[in-house]
C-alpha positions as CSV (number, residue, x, y, z in Angstrom):
1,M,-22.6,12.4,45.8
2,D,-21.4,15.9,46.6
3,S,-21.0,18.7,44.0
4,Q,-17.2,18.5,44.0
5,A,-17.3,14.8,43.0
6,I,-19.9,15.4,40.3
7,A,-17.8,18.2,38.8
8,T,-14.8,16.0,38.5
9,L,-16.6,13.2,36.5
10,P,-16.4,14.8,33.0
11,E,-12.8,15.6,33.5
12,H,-11.9,12.0,34.3
13,G,-14.0,10.8,31.4
14,H,-12.2,13.2,29.0
15,A,-8.8,12.3,30.4
16,E,-9.3,8.6,29.5
17,H,-8.9,9.6,25.8
18,E,-6.3,12.2,26.1
19,H,-3.5,9.6,26.0
20,S,-4.7,8.3,22.6
21,P,-4.8,11.2,20.2
22,H,-5.2,8.8,17.2
23,L,-8.2,7.0,18.6
24,H,-11.5,7.9,16.9
25,H,-14.5,8.5,19.0
26,H,-16.5,5.6,17.7
27,F,-13.8,3.0,18.9
28,A,-13.3,1.9,22.4
29,T,-9.6,1.1,22.2
30,E,-6.8,1.5,19.7
31,D,-6.6,-2.3,19.3
32,Q,-10.3,-2.3,18.2
33,Q,-9.6,0.5,15.8
34,R,-6.6,-1.3,14.3
35,E,-8.5,-4.6,13.9
36,A,-11.4,-2.8,12.2
37,S,-9.0,-1.0,9.8
38,N,-7.1,-4.2,8.9
39,F,-10.4,-6.0,8.4
40,G,-11.6,-3.3,6.0
41,M,-8.3,-3.5,4.1
42,W,-8.7,-7.2,3.7
43,L,-12.2,-6.8,2.4
44,F,-11.0,-4.2,-0.1
45,L,-8.2,-6.6,-1.3
46,L,-10.9,-9.3,-1.7
47,T,-12.8,-7.1,-4.1
48,E,-9.5,-6.5,-6.0
49,I,-9.0,-10.3,-6.2
50,M,-12.4,-10.7,-7.7
51,F,-11.7,-7.8,-10.1
52,F,-8.5,-9.2,-11.4
53,G,-9.9,-12.7,-11.3
54,G,-12.5,-11.8,-14.0
55,M,-9.7,-10.5,-16.2
56,F,-7.6,-13.6,-15.6
57,T,-10.5,-15.8,-16.5
58,A,-11.1,-14.0,-19.8
59,Y,-7.4,-14.3,-20.5
60,L,-7.4,-18.1,-19.9
61,I,-10.5,-18.6,-22.0
62,Y,-9.1,-16.7,-25.0
63,R,-5.7,-18.3,-24.6
64,N,-7.4,-21.7,-24.8
65,W,-9.3,-20.7,-27.9
66,Y,-6.4,-19.0,-29.8
67,Y,-3.3,-20.6,-28.3
68,P,-1.1,-20.3,-31.5
69,A,-1.9,-16.6,-31.8
70,F,-1.1,-16.1,-28.1
71,V,2.2,-17.9,-28.5
72,A,3.0,-15.7,-31.5
73,G,2.1,-12.5,-29.6
74,S,4.1,-13.5,-26.5
75,H,7.2,-14.0,-28.6
76,W,7.1,-10.3,-29.4
77,M,7.3,-9.4,-25.7
78,K,10.7,-8.2,-24.5
79,I,11.4,-10.9,-21.9
80,W,14.4,-9.0,-20.4
81,A,12.0,-6.1,-19.6
82,G,9.5,-8.4,-17.9
83,T,12.2,-10.1,-16.0
84,L,13.7,-6.8,-14.8
85,N,10.3,-5.5,-13.7
86,T,9.7,-8.7,-11.8
87,T,13.0,-8.3,-10.0
88,V,12.2,-4.6,-9.3
89,L,8.9,-5.4,-7.7
90,I,10.3,-8.2,-5.6
91,C,12.9,-5.8,-4.3
92,S,10.2,-3.2,-3.7
93,S,8.2,-5.7,-1.6
94,F,11.3,-6.2,0.6
95,T,11.8,-2.4,1.0
96,M,8.1,-2.0,1.9
97,A,8.3,-4.8,4.5
98,M,11.4,-3.0,6.0
99,A,9.4,0.2,6.0
100,V,6.7,-1.5,8.1
101,Y,9.3,-2.9,10.4
102,S,11.0,0.5,10.8
103,A,7.6,2.0,11.8
104,E,7.1,-0.8,14.3
105,T,10.5,-0.1,15.8
106,R,10.0,3.6,15.7
107,K,13.0,4.4,13.5
108,R,12.1,7.5,11.6
109,K,15.2,7.8,9.4
110,A,15.0,4.1,8.4
111,L,11.3,4.5,7.6
112,L,12.0,7.5,5.4
113,R,14.8,5.6,3.7
114,Y,12.8,2.5,2.9
115,L,9.7,4.4,1.8
116,S,11.9,6.4,-0.6
117,L,13.5,3.2,-2.0
118,T,10.0,1.7,-2.5
119,L,8.9,4.9,-4.3
120,F,12.1,4.8,-6.5
121,L,11.5,1.2,-7.5
122,G,7.9,1.9,-8.3
123,F,9.0,4.6,-10.7
124,V,11.5,2.3,-12.2
125,F,8.8,-0.3,-12.9
126,L,6.5,2.3,-14.5
127,G,9.4,3.6,-16.6
128,I,10.2,0.2,-18.0
129,K,6.5,-0.5,-18.6
130,A,6.2,2.8,-20.5
131,Y,9.2,1.8,-22.6
132,E,7.5,-1.5,-23.5
133,W,4.2,0.2,-24.4
134,H,6.0,2.7,-26.6
135,N,7.8,-0.2,-28.3
136,E,4.5,-2.0,-29.0
137,W,3.2,1.2,-30.6
138,V,6.2,1.5,-32.8
139,E,5.9,-2.1,-33.9
140,H,2.1,-1.7,-34.6
141,H,0.8,-4.0,-32.0
142,V,-1.8,-1.8,-30.4
143,P,-5.3,-3.2,-31.3
144,G,-7.8,-0.7,-32.7
145,L,-5.2,2.0,-33.3
146,N,-2.3,0.9,-35.4
147,F,-2.3,-2.9,-35.4
148,S,-0.8,-4.9,-38.2
149,I,-0.8,-8.7,-38.8
150,N,2.3,-8.6,-41.1
151,D,4.6,-9.6,-38.3
152,F,2.6,-12.8,-37.7
153,T,2.1,-14.0,-41.3
154,H,5.8,-14.6,-41.9
155,V,8.8,-15.7,-39.9
156,D,10.5,-12.7,-38.4
157,P,14.3,-13.2,-37.8
158,R,14.1,-11.2,-34.6
159,Y,11.3,-13.3,-33.1
160,P,11.5,-16.7,-34.9
161,L,8.4,-18.8,-34.8
162,D,8.1,-22.4,-35.9
163,K,6.0,-21.3,-38.9
164,P,4.0,-18.3,-40.0
165,L,0.4,-18.0,-38.8
166,A,-2.5,-18.1,-41.3
167,P,-4.0,-14.7,-41.8
168,D,-7.2,-15.6,-39.9
169,M,-5.1,-16.8,-36.9
170,A,-2.7,-13.8,-37.2
171,E,-5.8,-11.6,-36.9
172,K,-6.6,-13.2,-33.6
173,T,-3.3,-12.1,-32.1
174,Q,-5.2,-8.9,-31.4
175,S,-7.0,-10.7,-28.6
176,Y,-3.6,-11.4,-27.0
177,F,-2.5,-7.8,-27.2
178,S,-5.9,-6.5,-26.1
179,L,-5.7,-8.5,-22.9
180,Y,-2.0,-7.6,-22.5
181,F,-2.8,-3.9,-22.6
182,L,-5.8,-4.4,-20.4
183,L,-4.0,-6.4,-17.7
184,T,-0.8,-4.4,-17.7
185,G,-2.7,-1.1,-17.9
186,V,-4.9,-1.8,-14.9
187,H,-1.9,-3.1,-13.0
188,A,0.1,0.1,-13.9
189,L,-2.9,2.2,-12.7
190,H,-2.7,0.4,-9.3
191,M,1.0,1.2,-9.3
192,L,0.3,4.9,-10.0
193,V,-2.1,4.9,-7.0
194,G,0.6,3.2,-4.9
195,V,3.4,5.7,-5.7
196,S,0.9,8.6,-5.1
197,I,0.2,7.2,-1.6
198,L,3.9,6.7,-1.1
199,L,4.5,10.4,-1.7
200,F,1.9,11.2,1.0
201,L,3.4,8.7,3.4
202,I,6.9,10.0,2.9
203,F,5.7,13.6,3.6
204,N,3.9,12.5,6.8
205,A,6.8,10.4,7.9
206,W,9.2,13.3,7.4
207,K,7.0,15.3,9.8
208,G,7.3,12.5,12.4
209,A,4.2,10.4,11.8
210,Y,4.0,6.5,12.0
211,T,6.8,6.2,14.5
212,T,4.9,7.1,17.6
213,G,3.1,3.8,17.9
214,H,0.2,4.5,15.5
215,M,1.2,2.7,12.2
216,T,-2.0,1.2,10.9
217,F,-1.8,3.3,7.7
218,I,1.7,2.0,6.9
219,E,0.6,-1.6,7.6
220,N,-2.5,-1.4,5.4
221,F,-0.6,0.2,2.6
222,G,2.0,-2.5,2.9
223,L,-0.7,-5.1,2.2
224,Y,-1.8,-3.1,-0.8
225,W,1.7,-2.9,-2.2
226,H,2.4,-6.6,-1.7
227,F,-0.9,-7.4,-3.4
228,V,0.0,-5.4,-6.5
229,D,3.4,-7.1,-6.6
230,I,1.8,-10.5,-6.4
231,I,-0.5,-9.7,-9.3
232,W,2.5,-9.0,-11.5
233,I,4.1,-12.3,-10.4
234,F,1.1,-14.0,-12.1
235,L,1.1,-11.6,-15.1
236,F,4.8,-12.2,-16.0
237,P,4.6,-15.9,-16.8
238,L,1.1,-15.7,-18.4
239,L,2.1,-12.9,-20.8
240,Y,5.8,-13.3,-21.4
241,L,6.6,-17.0,-21.0
242,I,4.1,-18.8,-23.3
243,S,5.9,-21.7,-25.0
244,R,9.3,-20.1,-24.9
245,H,11.0,-23.4,-25.5
246,Q,11.7,-24.4,-29.1
């Protein structure tokens, strides 16, 4: 092999990667990089399922032990707020799916629009949840801080129960509210992480990212957002709809 041919070898080897600026050096192709990234995201979501699964298990055990107390606690939840938040998150899943589609079709303006709508709906959800938490504080339903059993030892005209709870069972409503704040608090933390990432995505999309064929980040974040929405779909009936029938 002559010296001219040898001199051209590194240039050809380098040129093979110049057409893929998003390809990291430890991946052979962009498809391999995308599959590895998606696989890693699914593994992360699996750990999240196990994390929430432990809390759901604790909830179901205590609900079985103190069912009357859980029914009484659930009747103090503002069902309109839970229903509205459920609707908000379902809509946000749609806008997030449309954002992924916009990235696939390389429509920058549509991507920005749908990401912004998803961000707005995320803030709406958090605002409603903050209102609910403030309401629970005002009504003295925060365990360990200002909890009172007075609302559960007599029939309250605003939230009628079949009959008042005995003082010992009324005390156990703290278990319901403890799990309520734990589950909704962890879920809200995931929402905060989500809206923070959305701000980052919107900034990058505004600069032209994600509509040039490299959209793995958008796809994986879409999976995360849908997962958080699905968790709420389970939380809503478990926390708000316990024995709502008379």
